[in-house]
C-alpha positions as CSV (number, residue, x, y, z in Angstrom):
1,X,-31.6,-37.1,-21.5
2,X,-33.0,-39.7,-18.9
3,X,-29.4,-40.9,-18.0
4,X,-30.1,-40.9,-14.3
5,X,-33.6,-42.4,-14.5
6,X,-32.4,-45.1,-17.0
7,X,-29.4,-46.1,-14.6
8,X,-31.7,-46.3,-11.5
9,X,-34.6,-48.1,-13.3
10,X,-32.3,-50.5,-14.9
11,X,-30.9,-51.3,-11.5
12,X,-34.1,-51.9,-9.9
13,X,-35.8,-53.7,-12.6
14,X,-32.9,-56.2,-13.1
15,X,-33.5,-57.7,-9.7
16,X,-36.9,-58.9,-10.8
17,X,-36.5,-59.5,-14.5
18,X,-34.8,-62.9,-13.8
19,X,-37.4,-64.1,-11.1
20,X,-39.1,-67.3,-12.0
21,X,-42.0,-66.3,-9.6
22,X,-43.6,-62.9,-8.9
23,X,-44.5,-62.5,-5.3
24,X,-46.0,-59.5,-3.4
25,X,-42.7,-59.2,-1.5
26,X,-40.3,-58.9,-4.6
27,X,-42.8,-56.6,-6.2
28,X,-43.0,-54.3,-3.2
29,X,-39.2,-53.9,-3.1
30,X,-38.8,-53.2,-6.9
31,X,-41.8,-50.8,-7.0
32,X,-40.2,-49.0,-3.8
33,X,-37.0,-48.6,-6.0
34,X,-39.0,-47.5,-9.2
35,X,-40.8,-44.9,-6.9
36,X,-37.5,-43.4,-5.6
37,X,-36.0,-43.5,-9.2
38,X,-39.0,-41.4,-10.4
39,X,-38.9,-39.0,-7.7
40,X,-35.0,-38.5,-8.1
41,X,-35.8,-37.8,-11.7
42,X,-38.0,-34.8,-10.6
43,X,-41.3,-36.4,-11.8
44,X,-44.4,-34.7,-10.2
45,X,-45.6,-36.7,-7.2
46,X,-49.2,-37.3,-8.5
47,X,-47.7,-38.8,-11.5
48,X,-45.5,-41.0,-9.6
49,X,-48.4,-42.3,-7.5
50,X,-50.7,-43.0,-10.7
51,X,-47.8,-44.9,-12.3
52,X,-47.0,-47.0,-9.3
53,X,-50.6,-47.8,-8.6
54,X,-51.3,-48.9,-12.1
55,X,-48.1,-51.2,-12.3
56,X,-48.9,-52.7,-9.0
57,X,-52.4,-53.5,-10.1
58,X,-51.4,-55.1,-13.1
59,X,-48.5,-57.0,-11.8
60,X,-50.5,-58.6,-8.9
61,X,-53.6,-59.5,-11.1
62,X,-54.1,-62.5,-13.6
63,X,-51.7,-60.8,-16.3
64,X,-48.5,-61.8,-14.5
65,X,-49.5,-65.0,-12.6
66,X,-50.4,-66.8,-15.7
67,X,-47.2,-65.8,-17.7
68,X,-44.5,-68.2,-18.6
69,X,-42.0,-65.6,-17.8
70,X,-43.2,-63.4,-15.0
71,X,-40.0,-61.2,-14.5
72,X,-40.1,-60.5,-18.2
73,X,-43.9,-59.9,-18.2
74,X,-43.3,-57.4,-15.2
75,X,-40.9,-55.4,-17.4
76,X,-43.5,-55.2,-20.2
77,X,-46.1,-53.8,-17.9
78,X,-43.6,-51.2,-16.7
79,X,-42.9,-50.2,-20.4
80,X,-46.5,-50.2,-21.3
81,X,-47.5,-47.9,-18.4
82,X,-44.5,-45.8,-18.9
83,X,-45.7,-45.3,-22.6
84,X,-49.1,-44.5,-21.4
85,X,-47.9,-41.8,-19.1
86,X,-45.5,-40.4,-21.8
87,X,-48.6,-40.0,-24.2
88,X,-49.2,-43.3,-26.1
89,X,-48.5,-42.3,-29.5
90,X,-46.7,-39.6,-31.6
91,X,-49.3,-36.7,-32.2
92,X,-47.9,-34.7,-35.1
93,X,-48.8,-31.1,-36.3
94,X,-52.2,-30.6,-38.0
95,X,-50.8,-29.5,-41.4
96,X,-54.1,-30.6,-43.3
97,X,-55.9,-27.4,-42.6
98,X,-56.5,-24.5,-45.2
99,X,-53.2,-22.7,-45.8
100,X,-51.4,-21.0,-44.5
101,X,-51.5,-23.1,-41.2
102,X,-50.8,-20.7,-38.4
103,X,-48.7,-21.9,-35.5
104,X,-48.4,-19.8,-32.4
105,X,-45.4,-20.3,-30.3
106,X,-46.0,-19.5,-26.5
107,X,-43.7,-19.6,-23.4
108,X,-41.6,-17.8,-20.7
109,X,-38.5,-15.9,-21.7
110,X,-35.2,-17.8,-21.9
111,X,-36.7,-21.3,-22.7
112,X,-35.4,-21.3,-26.3
113,X,-38.7,-20.1,-27.8
114,X,-37.3,-18.1,-30.8
115,X,-34.5,-21.2,-31.6
116,X,-37.4,-23.5,-31.4
117,X,-39.4,-21.4,-33.9
118,X,-36.3,-21.6,-36.3
119,X,-35.9,-25.4,-35.6
120,X,-39.5,-26.2,-36.3
121,X,-39.4,-24.1,-39.6
122,X,-36.3,-26.4,-40.7
123,X,-38.2,-29.4,-39.8
124,X,-41.4,-28.3,-41.8
125,X,-39.3,-27.3,-44.7
126,X,-37.0,-30.4,-45.0
127,X,-39.1,-33.3,-43.7
128,X,-42.7,-31.9,-44.4
129,X,-41.7,-30.2,-47.7
130,X,-43.4,-27.0,-46.5
131,X,-42.9,-23.5,-47.7
132,X,-42.5,-21.7,-44.3
133,X,-42.7,-18.0,-43.1
134,X,-41.6,-17.0,-39.8
135,X,-42.5,-13.7,-38.0
136,X,-41.6,-12.2,-34.6
137,X,-44.4,-10.5,-32.6
138,X,-42.0,-9.8,-29.7
139,X,-42.0,-5.9,-29.4
140,X,-40.5,-5.9,-26.1
141,X,-37.0,-7.4,-26.8
142,X,-35.7,-5.9,-30.2
143,X,-32.8,-8.5,-30.3
144,X,-35.6,-11.0,-30.5
145,X,-36.6,-9.8,-34.0
146,X,-33.0,-9.7,-35.3
147,X,-32.2,-13.1,-33.8
148,X,-35.2,-14.7,-35.7
149,X,-34.3,-12.9,-38.9
150,X,-30.7,-14.4,-38.6
151,X,-31.9,-17.9,-37.9
152,X,-34.4,-17.7,-40.8
153,X,-31.7,-17.0,-43.0
154,X,-29.7,-20.0,-41.6
155,X,-32.6,-22.4,-41.9
156,X,-33.6,-20.9,-45.5
157,X,-37.2,-19.9,-44.7
158,X,-38.9,-16.7,-45.4
159,X,-38.7,-13.9,-42.7
160,X,-41.5,-11.3,-42.3
161,X,-40.0,-8.1,-41.0
162,X,-41.7,-6.4,-37.8
163,X,-40.8,-3.3,-35.7
164,X,-41.2,-2.6,-31.9
165,X,-43.5,0.3,-32.8
166,X,-46.2,-2.2,-34.1
167,X,-48.8,-4.2,-32.0
168,X,-48.4,-7.9,-31.8
169,X,-51.8,-8.6,-33.3
170,X,-51.3,-6.3,-36.2
171,X,-47.6,-7.9,-37.0
172,X,-49.3,-11.3,-36.9
173,X,-52.1,-10.5,-39.2
174,X,-49.8,-8.8,-41.8
175,X,-47.6,-11.7,-41.9
176,X,-50.6,-14.0,-42.6
177,X,-52.1,-11.7,-45.4
178,X,-48.6,-11.7,-46.9
179,X,-48.5,-15.6,-46.6
180,X,-51.8,-15.9,-48.3
181,X,-50.8,-13.7,-51.2
182,X,-47.4,-15.6,-51.6
183,X,-49.1,-19.1,-51.3
184,X,-47.0,-20.0,-48.2
185,X,-48.2,-23.2,-46.4
186,X,-47.2,-22.4,-42.8
187,X,-46.6,-19.2,-40.7
188,X,-44.8,-19.6,-37.3
189,X,-45.4,-16.7,-35.1
190,X,-42.8,-16.2,-32.2
191,X,-44.3,-14.3,-29.3
192,X,-42.9,-12.4,-26.5
193,X,-41.9,-14.2,-23.2
194,X,-41.8,-13.0,-19.7
195,X,-39.5,-14.1,-16.7
196,X,-42.5,-15.2,-14.8
197,X,-46.4,-15.6,-15.5
198,X,-48.3,-12.3,-15.3
199,X,-51.6,-10.9,-16.2
200,X,-50.4,-8.6,-18.8
201,X,-48.5,-11.3,-20.6
202,X,-51.6,-13.8,-20.3
203,X,-53.9,-11.2,-21.6
204,X,-51.8,-10.2,-24.4
205,X,-51.2,-13.7,-25.9
206,X,-54.7,-14.5,-25.2
207,X,-55.9,-11.6,-27.5
208,X,-53.3,-12.6,-30.1
209,X,-54.7,-16.3,-30.0
210,X,-58.2,-14.9,-30.5
211,X,-57.2,-12.5,-33.2
212,X,-55.4,-14.9,-35.5
213,X,-57.1,-18.3,-34.6
214,X,-54.0,-20.5,-35.1
215,X,-54.3,-24.2,-35.9
216,X,-51.7,-24.9,-33.5
217,X,-50.7,-23.3,-30.2
218,X,-47.4,-24.7,-29.1
219,X,-46.1,-24.1,-25.4
220,X,-42.4,-24.0,-25.5
221,X,-40.8,-25.2,-22.0
222,X,-37.4,-25.7,-20.6
223,X,-37.1,-29.5,-19.7
224,X,-34.4,-28.6,-17.1
225,X,-37.1,-27.0,-14.9
226,X,-38.3,-30.4,-13.9
227,X,-41.7,-30.2,-12.2
228,X,-41.9,-26.5,-12.8
229,X,-42.1,-27.3,-16.6
230,X,-45.4,-29.2,-15.8
231,X,-46.8,-26.4,-13.5
232,X,-46.0,-23.5,-15.9
233,X,-47.5,-25.5,-18.9
234,X,-50.6,-26.1,-16.9
235,X,-51.0,-22.4,-16.0
236,X,-50.7,-21.5,-19.8
237,X,-53.1,-24.4,-20.5
238,X,-55.8,-22.8,-18.4
239,X,-55.7,-19.4,-20.4
240,X,-54.8,-20.7,-23.9
241,X,-56.3,-23.4,-26.0
242,X,-52.8,-25.4,-26.1
243,X,-52.6,-28.1,-28.8
244,X,-49.2,-29.3,-27.8
245,X,-45.8,-28.8,-26.0
246,X,-42.2,-28.3,-27.4
247,X,-39.6,-29.6,-24.7
248,X,-36.4,-27.8,-25.1
249,X,-32.9,-28.4,-23.8
250,X,-33.7,-32.1,-23.1
251,X,-30.1,-33.0,-23.9
252,X,-29.0,-31.1,-20.9
253,X,-31.6,-32.8,-18.5
254,X,-30.3,-36.0,-17.1
255,X,-33.2,-36.6,-15.0
256,X,-36.1,-36.4,-17.7
257,X,-38.9,-35.7,-15.1
258,X,-40.4,-32.9,-17.1
259,X,-41.4,-35.5,-20.1
260,X,-43.1,-37.7,-17.7
261,X,-44.9,-35.1,-15.9
262,X,-46.1,-32.5,-18.5
263,X,-48.1,-34.9,-20.4
264,X,-50.0,-36.3,-17.5
265,X,-50.7,-33.1,-15.8
266,X,-51.7,-30.9,-18.7
267,X,-53.3,-33.5,-20.9
268,X,-51.6,-32.0,-23.8
269,X,-49.2,-34.0,-26.0
270,X,-45.6,-33.3,-26.1
271,X,-45.0,-33.0,-29.9
272,X,-41.3,-32.1,-30.1
273,X,-38.1,-32.2,-28.1
274,X,-35.0,-30.1,-28.6
275,X,-31.9,-32.2,-28.3
276,X,-29.3,-29.8,-29.0
277,X,-28.1,-26.2,-29.9
278,X,-28.0,-26.8,-33.6
279,X,-30.9,-25.9,-35.7
280,X,-31.5,-29.4,-36.8
281,X,-31.6,-30.6,-33.2
282,X,-35.4,-31.0,-32.8
283,X,-37.0,-34.5,-32.8
284,X,-40.6,-35.7,-33.1
285,X,-41.7,-37.0,-29.7
286,X,-42.6,-40.6,-30.0
287,X,-43.7,-42.0,-26.4
288,X,-43.0,-45.6,-27.4
289,X,-39.4,-44.8,-28.4
290,X,-38.8,-42.6,-25.3
291,X,-40.0,-45.5,-23.2
292,X,-37.6,-47.8,-24.9
293,X,-34.7,-45.4,-24.3
294,X,-35.5,-45.1,-20.4
295,X,-35.5,-48.8,-20.0
296,X,-32.2,-49.3,-21.9
297,X,-33.8,-50.8,-24.8
298,X,-32.6,-48.2,-27.2
299,X,-34.2,-46.5,-30.1
300,X,-33.3,-48.3,-33.4
301,X,-36.2,-46.7,-35.2
302,X,-35.0,-43.1,-34.5
303,X,-31.3,-44.1,-35.3
304,X,-32.2,-45.6,-38.5
305,X,-34.3,-42.5,-39.5
306,X,-31.3,-40.4,-38.5
307,X,-29.1,-42.4,-40.7
308,X,-31.4,-42.2,-43.7
309,X,-31.2,-38.2,-43.4
310,X,-27.6,-37.9,-42.7
311,X,-25.6,-40.4,-44.5
312,X,-24.5,-39.7,-48.1
313,X,-26.4,-42.6,-49.8
314,X,-24.2,-42.5,-52.9
315,X,-20.8,-42.6,-50.8
316,X,-22.3,-45.3,-48.7
317,X,-23.1,-47.6,-51.6
318,X,-19.9,-46.9,-53.4
319,X,-18.2,-47.9,-50.1
320,X,-20.1,-51.1,-49.7
321,X,-19.4,-52.1,-53.3
322,X,-15.6,-51.2,-52.9
323,X,-15.3,-53.3,-49.8
324,X,-17.2,-56.3,-51.2
325,X,-14.9,-56.2,-54.5
326,X,-11.7,-55.9,-52.5
327,X,-12.8,-58.2,-49.6
328,X,-12.2,-55.2,-47.1
329,X,-8.6,-54.4,-48.2
330,X,-9.8,-51.2,-50.2
331,X,-11.0,-49.4,-47.2
332,X,-8.5,-46.6,-47.0
333,X,-8.0,-43.6,-44.7
334,X,-10.2,-41.5,-47.0
335,X,-13.1,-43.8,-46.4
336,X,-12.3,-43.7,-42.6
337,X,-12.5,-39.9,-42.7
338,X,-15.9,-40.2,-44.4
339,X,-17.1,-42.3,-41.6
340,X,-16.0,-39.8,-38.8
341,X,-17.8,-37.1,-40.9
342,X,-21.1,-39.0,-41.1
343,X,-20.9,-40.0,-37.4
344,X,-20.3,-36.2,-36.4
345,X,-23.3,-35.4,-38.5
346,X,-25.5,-37.8,-36.3
347,X,-24.3,-36.1,-33.2
348,X,-21.1,-38.1,-32.4
349,X,-20.8,-41.5,-30.6
350,X,-22.7,-40.4,-27.6
351,X,-25.9,-39.6,-29.5
352,X,-25.5,-43.0,-31.4
353,X,-25.0,-45.0,-28.3
354,X,-28.0,-43.3,-26.5
355,X,-30.2,-45.0,-29.3
356,X,-28.7,-48.4,-29.1
357,X,-30.1,-51.2,-27.2
358,X,-28.2,-52.2,-24.1
359,X,-25.5,-49.3,-24.5
360,X,-27.5,-46.2,-23.5
361,X,-25.7,-45.9,-20.4
362,X,-22.4,-45.5,-22.3
363,X,-23.7,-42.3,-23.9
364,X,-22.4,-40.0,-21.2
365,X,-19.2,-41.9,-20.9
366,X,-18.5,-41.5,-24.6
367,X,-19.2,-37.7,-24.5
368,X,-17.1,-37.3,-21.4
369,X,-14.0,-38.9,-23.2
370,X,-14.2,-35.9,-25.7
371,X,-14.6,-38.2,-28.8
372,X,-15.8,-35.4,-30.9
373,X,-12.4,-33.5,-30.5
374,X,-10.6,-36.9,-31.2
375,X,-12.5,-37.2,-34.3
376,X,-11.6,-33.9,-35.5
377,X,-7.9,-34.4,-34.7
378,X,-8.1,-37.6,-36.7
379,X,-9.7,-35.9,-39.5
380,X,-7.0,-33.1,-39.4
381,X,-4.3,-35.8,-39.8
382,X,-5.9,-37.4,-42.7
383,X,-6.5,-34.0,-44.3
384,X,-2.7,-33.3,-44.1
385,X,-1.9,-36.3,-46.2
386,X,-1.6,-36.6,-49.9
387,X,-4.3,-38.6,-51.9
388,X,-1.6,-41.3,-52.4
389,X,-0.8,-41.5,-48.6
390,X,-4.5,-41.9,-47.9
391,X,-4.9,-44.6,-50.4
392,X,-1.9,-46.4,-49.3
393,X,-0.7,-45.5,-45.6
394,X,1.9,-48.4,-45.9
395,X,4.0,-45.8,-47.7
396,X,4.4,-43.4,-44.8
397,X,8.1,-43.0,-43.6
398,X,9.7,-41.1,-40.9
399,X,9.8,-37.7,-43.0
400,X,6.3,-38.2,-44.4
401,X,5.0,-38.6,-40.8
402,X,6.8,-35.5,-39.6
403,X,5.4,-33.5,-42.4
404,X,1.7,-34.7,-41.9
405,X,1.8,-34.2,-37.9
406,X,3.5,-30.7,-38.4
407,X,0.7,-29.8,-41.0
408,X,-2.1,-31.0,-38.7
409,X,-0.6,-29.7,-35.4
410,X,-0.5,-33.0,-33.8
411,X,2.1,-35.6,-32.6
412,X,3.6,-38.7,-34.2
413,X,1.6,-40.7,-31.2
414,X,-1.4,-39.3,-32.6
415,X,-0.8,-40.5,-36.0
416,X,0.3,-43.9,-34.6
417,X,-3.1,-44.3,-32.9
418,X,-4.9,-43.3,-36.2
419,X,-2.9,-45.8,-38.2
420,X,-3.6,-48.5,-35.5
421,X,-7.3,-47.8,-35.6
422,X,-7.4,-47.7,-39.3
423,X,-5.7,-51.4,-39.4
424,X,-8.5,-52.6,-36.8
425,X,-11.3,-51.2,-38.9
426,X,-9.8,-52.7,-42.0
427,X,-9.6,-56.0,-40.4
428,X,-13.3,-55.9,-39.7
429,X,-13.9,-54.9,-43.2
430,X,-12.0,-58.0,-44.4
431,X,-14.3,-60.2,-42.1
432,X,-17.4,-58.7,-43.7
433,X,-15.9,-58.0,-47.1
434,X,-17.5,-60.8,-48.9
435,X,-21.1,-60.5,-50.2
436,X,-22.1,-63.0,-47.7
437,X,-20.6,-60.7,-44.9
438,X,-22.3,-57.7,-46.3
439,X,-25.4,-59.6,-46.4
440,X,-25.2,-60.7,-42.9
441,X,-24.7,-57.2,-41.8
442,X,-27.9,-55.9,-43.7
443,X,-29.8,-58.8,-42.2
444,X,-28.7,-57.8,-38.7
445,X,-30.1,-54.3,-39.3
446,X,-33.3,-55.6,-40.4
447,X,-33.4,-57.8,-37.5
448,X,-33.3,-54.8,-35.3
449,X,-36.4,-53.2,-36.6
450,X,-38.5,-54.3,-33.6
451,X,-36.3,-52.0,-31.4
452,X,-35.9,-54.8,-28.9
453,X,-32.7,-55.2,-26.9
454,X,-32.2,-59.0,-27.9
455,X,-32.0,-58.0,-31.6
456,X,-28.9,-55.8,-31.3
457,X,-25.9,-57.1,-29.7
458,X,-22.5,-56.0,-30.0
459,X,-21.1,-52.6,-30.7
460,X,-22.6,-49.4,-32.2
461,X,-22.7,-49.2,-36.1
462,X,-19.8,-46.7,-37.1
463,X,-17.8,-46.9,-33.9
464,X,-14.0,-47.3,-34.7
465,X,-13.0,-50.9,-34.4
466,X,-16.8,-51.9,-34.8
467,X,-18.0,-54.5,-37.5
468,X,-20.7,-52.0,-38.5
469,X,-20.5,-48.9,-40.2
470,X,-23.4,-46.4,-40.8
471,X,-24.2,-47.7,-44.2
472,X,-27.7,-46.8,-45.7
473,X,-29.5,-49.9,-46.7
474,X,-31.1,-49.5,-50.2
475,X,-34.4,-49.7,-48.7
476,X,-35.3,-48.4,-45.2
477,X,-36.5,-51.7,-43.4
478,X,-39.0,-49.4,-41.5
479,X,-40.7,-47.7,-44.3
């Protein structure tokens, strides 16, 4: 997400960031570039105008003229205004209401509403530790009920059965009554979508909202529709009392205009963004972190939170101790495979690069290189080895190599590349294998806690051949 916008903005802002003096002329040229960048990203014209006017007003005022570093101050102004348009701060769900908290999911057909219901259910179960019930009030698409039932089983939340012969309001009320008896914390009501906004649809969902009085009414919208996302959200907001927006398919939208337009046009906060097809691919929407990503400053906070959730802490600590004791020599192919698995759990190298300062533009390139399939191929090779071979790859002779490549369906060249990669990583482990080296690495991670570009130089943690692996620190420096 935001790849095109990030590239264009970085190019235009680079021209002014090194300036020792800000003049009306260089601001004028830069703002013209910024305006074009935003319009190309499909940001709504009124939003672009507000943004440019605010930046110009602050940049030509006292704020920059008295600054010791006008170029850097200009960048700070752009970031500040970007955060303001995106929504200032993260606005979570209101889960403090009397249980069961009812959340109504609204939106057009095909935007990923049912999938988002399951993703949100998983988020509430895992991160908020809530007991969740999901129910489908979509009586027009029988497959929707079955789809939600399947997804509910996958994310391990309770599903309330419904039927196309029932009325949507009756279904929702029955589910809420059931939730009260079973002491369930949250009820997610998935509603029917339409291919376009029509009176019947609006009347039905308005009636449903009045009948169940939900704590939250979330509008689910496809990020790839750009400006239309904001316009559709506004149309729903005029009929329903929306409390927030879920932006889906954000990973497929390189422009990112919807995120910048929806908040400003509707006045409603974006609460979550869908960043993939998997049921765990739902992120809380933090405007300040999104702004940092757009400006190429990365998103270290989100990265560390992701590491905290996905990394096997016991394995990470064992590996850290093992490397310290052996001064890096103990890093074997088994450890290397574990690193690949953990990176895959975090979305691969592209997803990691997207959150790292200064390397966000690499994310698309990394995904294009088909790194995921390379990881799987390397995992297959390691899996075809015996425990003894994984622990000591130096014993691999010609016959052993043939057996391994035949068993994994790969070539001798693939095995050679893997062994070379392992040697490189082992060499890095030796450099930081001392307690002093490990301490430096942990200190570097803590130094990046501000999420600023200067605090995080070098390669991504966990990238093959990089000094950093996705270890989980004993204590999250951001907690």
